[in-house]
Each structure stands twice: as C-alpha cells, then as structure tokens.
ZASE-72754 format. One record per residue (C-alpha): residue number from 1; residue in one letter; z negated, x negated, y. Coordinates in steps of 0.001 Angstrom, whole numbers. Layout:
// ZASE-72754
<node><seq>NUM</seq><type>a</type><z>Z</z><x>X</x><y>Y</y></node>
...
This chain:
// ZASE-72754
<node><seq>1</seq><type>m</type><z>162</z><x>-323</x><y>-73</y></node>
<node><seq>2</seq><type>s</type><z>1090</z><x>-1372</x><y>3456</y></node>
<node><seq>3</seq><type>a</type><z>-1885</z><x>-1430</x><y>5897</y></node>
<node><seq>4</seq><type>s</type><z>-2600</z><x>1698</x><y>7697</y></node>
<node><seq>5</seq><type>l</type><z>-3723</z><x>2201</x><y>11208</y></node>
<node><seq>6</seq><type>h</type><z>-7504</z><x>2809</x><y>10072</y></node>
<node><seq>7</seq><type>d</type><z>-7066</z><x>-372</x><y>7450</y></node>
<node><seq>8</seq><type>s</type><z>-6594</z><x>-2125</x><y>10613</y></node>
<node><seq>9</seq><type>q</type><z>-9227</z><x>-1054</x><y>12514</y></node>
<node><seq>10</seq><type>q</type><z>-12086</z><x>-3559</x><y>12971</y></node>
<node><seq>11</seq><type>f</type><z>-15830</z><x>-2567</x><y>12526</y></node>
<node><seq>12</seq><type>d</type><z>-18903</z><x>-5218</x><y>12746</y></node>
<node><seq>13</seq><type>g</type><z>-19979</z><x>-4931</x><y>8909</y></node>
<node><seq>14</seq><type>l</type><z>-19332</z><x>-3345</x><y>5832</y></node>
<node><seq>15</seq><type>v</type><z>-16977</z><x>-807</x><y>5045</y></node>
<node><seq>16</seq><type>a</type><z>-17204</z><x>1614</x><y>2229</y></node>
<node><seq>17</seq><type>g</type><z>-14335</z><x>4317</x><y>1105</y></node>
<node><seq>18</seq><type>v</type><z>-15747</z><x>7255</x><y>-515</y></node>
<node><seq>19</seq><type>d</type><z>-13672</z><x>9833</x><y>-2293</y></node>
<node><seq>20</seq><type>e</type><z>-14530</z><x>12478</x><y>-5358</y></node>
<node><seq>21</seq><type>a</type><z>-12465</z><x>14004</x><y>-8120</y></node>
<node><seq>22</seq><type>g</type><z>-12835</z><x>17393</x><y>-9826</y></node>
<node><seq>23</seq><type>r</type><z>-13658</z><x>19873</x><y>-7027</y></node>
<node><seq>24</seq><type>g</type><z>-11442</z><x>22426</x><y>-8514</y></node>
<node><seq>25</seq><type>p</type><z>-11845</z><x>22697</x><y>-12045</y></node>
<node><seq>26</seq><type>l</type><z>-13452</z><x>25658</x><y>-13952</y></node>
<node><seq>27</seq><type>a</type><z>-15775</z><x>22883</x><y>-15915</y></node>
<node><seq>28</seq><type>g</type><z>-17136</z><x>19396</x><y>-15810</y></node>
<node><seq>29</seq><type>p</type><z>-18784</z><x>17346</x><y>-13231</y></node>
<node><seq>30</seq><type>v</type><z>-17836</z><x>16503</x><y>-9987</y></node>
<node><seq>31</seq><type>v</type><z>-17617</z><x>12699</x><y>-9649</y></node>
<node><seq>32</seq><type>a</type><z>-17765</z><x>10674</x><y>-6454</y></node>
<node><seq>33</seq><type>a</type><z>-16889</z><x>6589</x><y>-5853</y></node>
<node><seq>34</seq><type>a</type><z>-17634</z><x>4110</x><y>-3037</y></node>
<node><seq>35</seq><type>v</type><z>-15729</z><x>1299</x><y>-3034</y></node>
<node><seq>36</seq><type>i</type><z>-16030</z><x>-1593</x><y>-266</y></node>
<node><seq>37</seq><type>l</type><z>-12834</z><x>-4060</x><y>-962</y></node>
<node><seq>38</seq><type>s</type><z>-12527</z><x>-7535</x><y>-682</y></node>
<node><seq>39</seq><type>a</type><z>-10674</z><x>-8738</x><y>2274</y></node>
<node><seq>40</seq><type>d</type><z>-9953</z><x>-12384</x><y>571</y></node>
<node><seq>41</seq><type>r</type><z>-8664</z><x>-10151</x><y>-2848</y></node>
<node><seq>42</seq><type>p</type><z>-6605</z><x>-7446</x><y>-1936</y></node>
<node><seq>43</seq><type>i</type><z>-5131</z><x>-5244</x><y>-4436</y></node>
<node><seq>44</seq><type>a</type><z>-1622</z><x>-4147</x><y>-4539</y></node>
<node><seq>45</seq><type>g</type><z>-426</z><x>-393</x><y>-5529</y></node>
<node><seq>46</seq><type>l</type><z>-3590</z><x>1523</x><y>-4235</y></node>
<node><seq>47</seq><type>m</type><z>-2846</z><x>4979</x><y>-3295</y></node>
<node><seq>48</seq><type>d</type><z>-3921</z><x>8288</x><y>-3917</y></node>
<node><seq>49</seq><type>s</type><z>-4745</z><x>8464</x><y>-7386</y></node>
<node><seq>50</seq><type>k</type><z>-3009</z><x>11940</x><y>-7847</y></node>
<node><seq>51</seq><type>v</type><z>214</z><x>10517</x><y>-7370</y></node>
<node><seq>52</seq><type>l</type><z>-344</z><x>7498</x><y>-10237</y></node>
<node><seq>53</seq><type>s</type><z>331</z><x>7477</x><y>-13926</y></node>
<node><seq>54</seq><type>e</type><z>-2660</z><x>7770</x><y>-16075</y></node>
<node><seq>55</seq><type>q</type><z>-2270</z><x>3994</x><y>-17524</y></node>
<node><seq>56</seq><type>r</type><z>-1938</z><x>2667</x><y>-13599</y></node>
<node><seq>57</seq><type>r</type><z>-5074</z><x>4450</x><y>-12791</y></node>
<node><seq>58</seq><type>e</type><z>-6865</z><x>2749</x><y>-15751</y></node>
<node><seq>59</seq><type>a</type><z>-5114</z><x>-692</x><y>-14665</y></node>
<node><seq>60</seq><type>l</type><z>-5834</z><x>-338</x><y>-11086</y></node>
<node><seq>61</seq><type>s</type><z>-9583</z><x>941</x><y>-11708</y></node>
<node><seq>62</seq><type>a</type><z>-10232</z><x>-2414</x><y>-14044</y></node>
<node><seq>63</seq><type>e</type><z>-9065</z><x>-4265</x><y>-11348</y></node>
<node><seq>64</seq><type>i</type><z>-10952</z><x>-2593</x><y>-8288</y></node>
<node><seq>65</seq><type>k</type><z>-14491</z><x>-2852</x><y>-10459</y></node>
<node><seq>66</seq><type>r</type><z>-13460</z><x>-6715</x><y>-10966</y></node>
<node><seq>67</seq><type>v</type><z>-12559</z><x>-7832</x><y>-7297</y></node>
<node><seq>68</seq><type>s</type><z>-14161</z><x>-5621</x><y>-4935</y></node>
<node><seq>69</seq><type>l</type><z>-17349</z><x>-6550</x><y>-3410</y></node>
<node><seq>70</seq><type>a</type><z>-19043</z><x>-3297</x><y>-4637</y></node>
<node><seq>71</seq><type>w</type><z>-18657</z><x>-331</x><y>-6187</y></node>
<node><seq>72</seq><type>s</type><z>-20378</z><x>2614</x><y>-7633</y></node>
<node><seq>73</seq><type>v</type><z>-19567</z><x>6177</x><y>-9696</y></node>
<node><seq>74</seq><type>a</type><z>-21967</z><x>8874</x><y>-9265</y></node>
<node><seq>75</seq><type>w</type><z>-21410</z><x>12888</x><y>-10222</y></node>
<node><seq>76</seq><type>a</type><z>-23141</z><x>15896</x><y>-9949</y></node>
<node><seq>77</seq><type>d</type><z>-22896</z><x>18134</x><y>-13324</y></node>
<node><seq>78</seq><type>a</type><z>-22021</z><x>21767</x><y>-13782</y></node>
<node><seq>79</seq><type>a</type><z>-25359</z><x>23042</x><y>-13576</y></node>
<node><seq>80</seq><type>e</type><z>-26122</z><x>21400</x><y>-10137</y></node>
<node><seq>81</seq><type>i</type><z>-22544</z><x>22599</x><y>-8970</y></node>
<node><seq>82</seq><type>d</type><z>-23724</z><x>26314</x><y>-9937</y></node>
<node><seq>83</seq><type>a</type><z>-27442</z><x>25571</x><y>-7957</y></node>
<node><seq>84</seq><type>i</type><z>-26252</z><x>24238</x><y>-4922</y></node>
<node><seq>85</seq><type>n</type><z>-22335</z><x>25194</x><y>-5089</y></node>
<node><seq>86</seq><type>i</type><z>-19665</z><x>22753</x><y>-5458</y></node>
<node><seq>87</seq><type>l</type><z>-19535</z><x>21619</x><y>-1512</y></node>
<node><seq>88</seq><type>q</type><z>-23183</z><x>20597</x><y>-1277</y></node>
<node><seq>89</seq><type>a</type><z>-22774</z><x>18912</x><y>-4655</y></node>
<node><seq>90</seq><type>t</type><z>-19723</z><x>16856</x><y>-3655</y></node>
<node><seq>91</seq><type>f</type><z>-21979</z><x>15649</x><y>-766</y></node>
<node><seq>92</seq><type>l</type><z>-24618</z><x>14810</x><y>-3442</y></node>
<node><seq>93</seq><type>a</type><z>-22137</z><x>12970</x><y>-5471</y></node>
<node><seq>94</seq><type>m</type><z>-21159</z><x>10923</x><y>-2647</y></node>
<node><seq>95</seq><type>r</type><z>-24636</z><x>9994</x><y>-1877</y></node>
<node><seq>96</seq><type>r</type><z>-25542</z><x>8942</x><y>-5454</y></node>
<node><seq>97</seq><type>a</type><z>-22444</z><x>6879</x><y>-5206</y></node>
<node><seq>98</seq><type>l</type><z>-23104</z><x>5439</x><y>-1764</y></node>
<node><seq>99</seq><type>l</type><z>-27085</z><x>4645</x><y>-3167</y></node>
<node><seq>100</seq><type>g</type><z>-25849</z><x>3220</x><y>-5985</y></node>
<node><seq>101</seq><type>l</type><z>-23670</z><x>130</x><y>-4258</y></node>
<node><seq>102</seq><type>n</type><z>-25495</z><x>-2955</x><y>-4172</y></node>
<node><seq>103</seq><type>v</type><z>-25555</z><x>-3131</x><y>-695</y></node>
<node><seq>104</seq><type>l</type><z>-25334</z><x>-364</x><y>1721</y></node>
<node><seq>105</seq><type>p</type><z>-22316</z><x>-401</x><y>4226</y></node>
<node><seq>106</seq><type>g</type><z>-22381</z><x>-13</x><y>7825</y></node>
<node><seq>107</seq><type>l</type><z>-19211</z><x>2443</x><y>7888</y></node>
<node><seq>108</seq><type>a</type><z>-18466</z><x>5171</x><y>5353</y></node>
<node><seq>109</seq><type>r</type><z>-14896</z><x>6539</x><y>5402</y></node>
<node><seq>110</seq><type>v</type><z>-14557</z><x>9692</x><y>3553</y></node>
<node><seq>111</seq><type>d</type><z>-11895</z><x>11570</x><y>2448</y></node>
<node><seq>112</seq><type>g</type><z>-11239</z><x>14767</x><y>3792</y></node>
<node><seq>113</seq><type>n</type><z>-12763</z><x>16680</x><y>7274</y></node>
<node><seq>114</seq><type>r</type><z>-16423</z><x>16805</x><y>6475</y></node>
<node><seq>115</seq><type>l</type><z>-19096</z><x>14338</x><y>5939</y></node>
<node><seq>116</seq><type>p</type><z>-21846</z><x>14041</x><y>3488</y></node>
<node><seq>117</seq><type>n</type><z>-25554</z><x>13571</x><y>5249</y></node>
<node><seq>118</seq><type>l</type><z>-25588</z><x>9544</x><y>5410</y></node>
<node><seq>119</seq><type>t</type><z>-29036</z><x>9198</x><y>6511</y></node>
<node><seq>120</seq><type>f</type><z>-30863</z><x>7135</x><y>3740</y></node>
<node><seq>121</seq><type>a</type><z>-34739</z><x>6861</x><y>4430</y></node>
<node><seq>122</seq><type>d</type><z>-35090</z><x>4430</x><y>7645</y></node>
<node><seq>123</seq><type>q</type><z>-31297</z><x>3062</x><y>7387</y></node>
<node><seq>124</seq><type>v</type><z>-28210</z><x>5433</x><y>8674</y></node>
<node><seq>125</seq><type>i</type><z>-24559</z><x>4607</x><y>7542</y></node>
<node><seq>126</seq><type>t</type><z>-21534</z><x>5602</x><y>10572</y></node>
<node><seq>127</seq><type>g</type><z>-18911</z><x>8062</x><y>8813</y></node>
<node><seq>128</seq><type>e</type><z>-15666</z><x>8599</x><y>9428</y></node>
<node><seq>129</seq><type>a</type><z>-13798</z><x>11918</x><y>7649</y></node>
<node><seq>130</seq><type>i</type><z>-10547</z><x>11187</x><y>7560</y></node>
<node><seq>131</seq><type>v</type><z>-8037</z><x>14210</x><y>6113</y></node>
<node><seq>132</seq><type>r</type><z>-5811</z><x>12487</x><y>3509</y></node>
<node><seq>133</seq><type>g</type><z>-7585</z><x>9232</x><y>3801</y></node>
<node><seq>134</seq><type>d</type><z>-6933</z><x>8682</x><y>-156</y></node>
<node><seq>135</seq><type>a</type><z>-3178</z><x>8075</x><y>833</y></node>
<node><seq>136</seq><type>s</type><z>-3946</z><x>5843</x><y>3987</y></node>
<node><seq>137</seq><type>v</type><z>-7071</z><x>4113</x><y>3755</y></node>
<node><seq>138</seq><type>s</type><z>-7018</z><x>1343</x><y>774</y></node>
<node><seq>139</seq><type>a</type><z>-11155</z><x>1790</x><y>210</y></node>
<node><seq>140</seq><type>i</type><z>-10561</z><x>5429</x><y>22</y></node>
<node><seq>141</seq><type>s</type><z>-7738</z><x>5086</x><y>-2392</y></node>
<node><seq>142</seq><type>a</type><z>-9703</z><x>2763</x><y>-4542</y></node>
<node><seq>143</seq><type>a</type><z>-12478</z><x>5532</x><y>-4353</y></node>
<node><seq>144</seq><type>s</type><z>-10256</z><x>7827</x><y>-5391</y></node>
<node><seq>145</seq><type>i</type><z>-8893</z><x>5691</x><y>-8488</y></node>
<node><seq>146</seq><type>l</type><z>-12318</z><x>4987</x><y>-9852</y></node>
<node><seq>147</seq><type>a</type><z>-13752</z><x>8550</x><y>-9728</y></node>
<node><seq>148</seq><type>k</type><z>-10601</z><x>9976</x><y>-11373</y></node>
<node><seq>149</seq><type>v</type><z>-10611</z><x>7736</x><y>-14224</y></node>
<node><seq>150</seq><type>q</type><z>-14304</z><x>8177</x><y>-14376</y></node>
<node><seq>151</seq><type>r</type><z>-13849</z><x>11882</x><y>-14614</y></node>
<node><seq>152</seq><type>d</type><z>-11252</z><x>12132</x><y>-17135</y></node>
<node><seq>153</seq><type>q</type><z>-12870</z><x>9941</x><y>-19492</y></node>
<node><seq>154</seq><type>m</type><z>-15965</z><x>12326</x><y>-19370</y></node>
<node><seq>155</seq><type>m</type><z>-13722</z><x>15269</x><y>-19784</y></node>
<node><seq>156</seq><type>c</type><z>-12480</z><x>13551</x><y>-22982</y></node>
<node><seq>157</seq><type>a</type><z>-15888</z><x>12811</x><y>-24233</y></node>
<node><seq>158</seq><type>m</type><z>-16813</z><x>16415</x><y>-23652</y></node>
<node><seq>159</seq><type>d</type><z>-13617</z><x>17290</x><y>-25783</y></node>
<node><seq>160</seq><type>r</type><z>-15400</z><x>15811</x><y>-28503</y></node>
<node><seq>161</seq><type>l</type><z>-18877</z><x>17710</x><y>-28129</y></node>
<node><seq>162</seq><type>y</type><z>-16537</z><x>21003</x><y>-27486</y></node>
<node><seq>163</seq><type>p</type><z>-13688</z><x>20471</x><y>-29216</y></node>
<node><seq>164</seq><type>d</type><z>-12319</z><x>24276</x><y>-28889</y></node>
<node><seq>165</seq><type>y</type><z>-11872</z><x>24269</x><y>-25067</y></node>
<node><seq>166</seq><type>g</type><z>-8904</z><x>21777</x><y>-24994</y></node>
<node><seq>167</seq><type>f</type><z>-10958</z><x>19456</x><y>-22377</y></node>
<node><seq>168</seq><type>r</type><z>-8886</z><x>16344</x><y>-23467</y></node>
<node><seq>169</seq><type>q</type><z>-5659</z><x>18093</x><y>-22178</y></node>
<node><seq>170</seq><type>h</type><z>-6549</z><x>20114</x><y>-18880</y></node>
<node><seq>171</seq><type>k</type><z>-9778</z><x>18609</x><y>-17831</y></node>
<node><seq>172</seq><type>g</type><z>-11683</z><x>21690</x><y>-16919</y></node>
<node><seq>173</seq><type>y</type><z>-8790</z><x>22992</x><y>-14585</y></node>
<node><seq>174</seq><type>a</type><z>-7896</z><x>26515</x><y>-15153</y></node>
<node><seq>175</seq><type>t</type><z>-4788</z><x>26446</x><y>-16810</y></node>
<node><seq>176</seq><type>a</type><z>-3416</z><x>29549</x><y>-18690</y></node>
<node><seq>177</seq><type>g</type><z>-4652</z><x>28224</x><y>-22116</y></node>
<node><seq>178</seq><type>h</type><z>-8252</z><x>27039</x><y>-20825</y></node>
<node><seq>179</seq><type>r</type><z>-8431</z><x>30502</x><y>-19113</y></node>
<node><seq>180</seq><type>e</type><z>-7687</z><x>32108</x><y>-22626</y></node>
<node><seq>181</seq><type>r</type><z>-9947</z><x>29910</x><y>-24327</y></node>
<node><seq>182</seq><type>i</type><z>-12894</z><x>30881</x><y>-21946</y></node>
<node><seq>183</seq><type>a</type><z>-11815</z><x>34607</x><y>-22565</y></node>
<node><seq>184</seq><type>r</type><z>-12031</z><x>34373</x><y>-26255</y></node>
<node><seq>185</seq><type>l</type><z>-14927</z><x>32246</x><y>-26529</y></node>
<node><seq>186</seq><type>g</type><z>-17187</z><x>32708</x><y>-23343</y></node>
<node><seq>187</seq><type>p</type><z>-18480</z><x>29716</x><y>-21652</y></node>
<node><seq>188</seq><type>c</type><z>-19852</z><x>26430</x><y>-23009</y></node>
<node><seq>189</seq><type>p</type><z>-22616</z><x>24837</x><y>-21004</y></node>
<node><seq>190</seq><type>q</type><z>-20184</z><x>22704</x><y>-19532</y></node>
<node><seq>191</seq><type>h</type><z>-18558</z><x>25408</x><y>-17534</y></node>
<node><seq>192</seq><type>r</type><z>-19175</z><x>26384</x><y>-13721</y></node>
<node><seq>193</seq><type>r</type><z>-20829</z><x>29740</x><y>-14162</y></node>
<node><seq>194</seq><type>t</type><z>-20326</z><x>30549</x><y>-10670</y></node>
<node><seq>195</seq><type>f</type><z>-16881</z><x>30008</x><y>-10167</y></node>
<node><seq>196</seq><type>r</type><z>-15049</z><x>33728</x><y>-10091</y></node>
<node><seq>197</seq><type>p</type><z>-12527</z><x>33014</x><y>-13174</y></node>
<node><seq>198</seq><type>v</type><z>-15434</z><x>32154</x><y>-15425</y></node>
<node><seq>199</seq><type>r</type><z>-17522</z><x>34752</x><y>-14077</y></node>
<node><seq>200</seq><type>t</type><z>-14561</z><x>37442</x><y>-14849</y></node>
<node><seq>201</seq><type>l</type><z>-13048</z><x>35799</x><y>-17779</y></node>
<node><seq>202</seq><type>s</type><z>-16823</z><x>35672</x><y>-19527</y></node>
C-alpha cells in the first residue's frame, strides 16, 4: 500500500491502528486488533482484509506479528454482545486489544466514525476515527487482517464443537444456509440471541 495522508501525518509517540471483524454475523465473537507498526520494517501489501484472499491474509498476519513493534488481538463473545449490544461489545474488544499491547500508544487510529473509551486508569490515549481507515491507513489495515484471521480461526474451532451449523463455511454470517440451520436446529450457545434473525428463526 502506498503511503496515505494519514500515514504521513506525524505524531510524537507511538501510533496504533485499531479495527474489528465480526460486527454483522449472527454467531461468534466480535474480534478487535491493535497494531503498532515499525517504520524501520515496512510490510508490503497491507490493505483492507476483506479484499485479500484467505491465503494472503494468513501470510500477512504472520508477517505483522513478526515485524510489528507491538500487536494484540482480543474479543467480546456472543454472551457479552447480547448483554451490552454489538456496538459496546465492539468497543470493549477494542479496549481489550489496546490493553493487550506491551506498551500503550499515544494515538489510536480507529476504523469507523466512532471511538471507544480511550481512558485507561491515569492514561488517556488520543483517538482518531477514520472512515474506511482499513483501506487508507497501514496500521489499521494490519489490525483488520489480524482481527479477520483470528475470528476465522475461532469460527473454524466452533465448527468442530457445533458441526451441524456450518460455521467453517459461513463464519456465522447470515447466509441462507445458516438461517435454515437456525430455523431447523434452533440457536446454539454461540448465536447472538438479541439479533433479530436469530430471534425470529428460533
């Protein structure tokens, strides 16, 4: 990815990119990642995880983990999503990802148009919400890749626990096949019961 306006802006301190995967599905966690890239070890090919092949995402995920200054992945599970709603669960996962870094950044660039609470005890991280940041900011692209790869792996693991639902194929999204299985089998513990399709099909 070529340098963008956001990438070229200077900030006196460490900058983390933050993004999530899995806000829309009917099942599984919402996963967030935070990444602090190294200016000395650039990673070629960073872009929005949704436009990359699975193989390319996995290769980039391994490289991001190897050469970044810091990275962290965290999530909120289906029960937490049902308890506090998907937006707040997404923000919770983002906060957990930032707290999982081995050093807190001075600035967090977050994909989207809203920011989570960036106050951590006596430390406050400056926040910048960037719409379509996963396509324009390298650190956010890296975070989107880590979050997507982690979530896909988690859904494949859930497929082994609940093989009748086809999680490996649809990753919890509201495909016709997934909806049919919910209607036929009822929801499993990984389904988001407050989501309307799950409620109406159950």
